[in-house]
C-alpha positions in Angstrom: 30.7 -32.0 -22.4 33.5 -29.1 -23.4 31.9 -28.6 -26.8 28.4 -28.5 -26.0 29.6 -25.9 -22.2 31.9 -24.0 -25.6 28.9 -23.5 -27.6 26.7 -22.6 -24.6 28.7 -20.0 -23.8 29.2 -18.5 -27.2 25.5 -19.0 -27.8 25.0 -16.7 -24.8 27.8 -14.4 -25.6 26.4 -13.7 -29.4 22.4 -13.2 -27.6 23.4 -10.7 -25.6 25.7 -8.9 -28.1 23.0 -8.9 -30.4 20.4 -7.2 -27.7 22.7 -4.8 -26.6 22.7 -3.9 -30.4 19.1 -3.6 -30.6 18.3 -1.7 -27.8 16.4 1.4 -28.5 16.2 4.7 -26.0 13.5 6.7 -25.4 14.5 8.8 -28.1 14.9 5.9 -30.7 10.8 5.2 -29.5 9.6 8.7 -30.1 11.2 8.8 -33.6 10.1 5.6 -34.9 6.8 6.0 -33.6 6.6 9.3 -35.2 7.7 8.0 -38.6 4.3 5.8 -38.2 2.3 9.0 -37.2 3.2 10.6 -40.6 2.8 7.5 -42.7 -0.4 6.9 -41.3 -1.3 10.7 -41.5 0.1 11.1 -45.6 -2.2 7.7 -46.4 -5.1 8.8 -44.6 -5.1 12.8 -46.2 -4.2 11.1 -50.0 -7.3 9.1 -49.4 -10.0 11.5 -47.9 -8.8 14.3 -49.7 -7.5 16.3 -47.0 -5.4 19.9 -47.8 -2.4 18.3 -47.1 0.2 17.0 -44.9 -0.5 18.4 -41.2 2.5 19.7 -39.4 3.6 17.9 -36.3 5.6 19.5 -33.6 9.6 18.8 -33.9 11.4 16.8 -31.2 13.6 17.8 -29.1 16.9 17.1 -29.5 18.8 13.7 -28.5 19.9 14.7 -25.1 22.9 12.8 -23.3 20.4 10.6 -20.6 21.4 11.5 -16.9 19.5 10.7 -13.9 17.6 13.5 -12.6 18.9 14.6 -8.6 16.0 14.6 -6.6 16.9 16.7 -3.1 15.0 16.1 -0.1 13.1 18.6 -0.4 11.3 18.0 -3.6 10.1 14.8 -2.3 6.9 14.1 -0.6 6.8 14.2 3.4 4.9 10.8 4.8 2.2 11.5 6.7 2.4 9.9 10.0 0.2 7.2 10.1 -1.3 6.6 13.5 -1.6 3.1 14.9 -5.2 1.5 14.7 -6.3 0.8 18.1 -7.3 -2.7 18.9 -10.5 -3.9 18.7 -11.7 -4.4 22.4 -15.2 -6.0 23.0 -16.9 -7.3 26.4 -18.6 -10.8 26.0 -20.2 -11.2 29.1 -18.9 -10.8 32.9 -18.7 -13.7 36.1 -20.0 -12.2 39.1 -19.9 -14.0 42.0 -19.8 -12.9 46.4 -16.1 -12.7 46.1 -15.1 -10.9 42.9 -16.4 -10.0 39.4 -14.8 -10.6 36.6 -15.2 -9.0 32.9 -14.7 -11.5 29.7 -13.0 -9.0 27.5 -11.2 -9.6 24.0 -8.7 -7.6 22.0 -8.1 -8.3 18.3 -9.5 -12.0 19.4 -7.6 -12.5 22.0 -10.1 -13.3 25.4 -9.1 -12.1 28.8 -10.8 -12.2 32.3 -10.1 -9.1 33.9 -11.0 -7.5 37.3 -11.4 -4.5 38.6 -8.0 -2.3 38.4 -6.8 -4.3 35.9 -5.4 -3.1 32.2 -6.8 -4.3 29.3 -3.5 -6.0 27.7 -2.6 -4.2 24.2 -4.7 -1.2 24.9 -4.4 2.6 26.8 -7.7 1.0 28.4 -7.7 -0.4 32.2 -11.4 -2.0 34.1 -13.0 0.6 36.4 -16.0 -1.1 37.1 -17.9 -4.7 36.4 -21.8 -5.3 37.6 -23.8 -7.7 35.7 -25.3 -5.1 33.7 -22.3 -2.8 32.3 -18.2 -2.8 32.2 -16.7 0.3 32.4 -13.3 1.0 30.8 -11.3 4.1 31.8 -8.6 5.2 29.5 -4.8 5.9 30.4 -2.3 8.1 27.9 -3.6 7.8 24.2 -7.4 7.1 25.2 -10.5 9.8 25.7 -12.5 9.4 28.5 -14.1 6.3 29.5 -15.8 3.5 27.5 -19.1 2.3 29.2 -20.2 -1.2 27.6 -23.3 -2.3 28.4 -24.4 -5.9 28.4 -27.8 -7.7 27.3 -29.9 -8.3 29.9 -30.9 -11.9 30.7 -34.7 -12.8 30.5 -37.9 -10.6 30.2 
């Protein structure tokens, strides 16, 4: 059992050492890519009778890699996102001799509300409930009022 663990540990150590030796920097990759490009150009130039090798711009000398400092002023400022207003719909009205109720749905949740009650999760409150319309008035954050006309039954 211990021999297996020792071999596994030695194998992992050798793998890590090999990976560290083969690690490439961006400069190494650029030089290798440049060599491939230059050999391709030289091969194609000789094959097609070109005027000669094309000069490529010189690479910048290899510099020590250091993180680029970012200051808070250099970062873009996030734009404030206004919260989405909930979807408010009126499905129907129940009118009795003593009171009138509006069936108001807010993002799928249904509430039976009377005049004066606030619509949950919104800046609206119920102002008027009649058999053919419901009026919602706005509080802070809402503009004006909303009148929702209901379809009448029959001809």
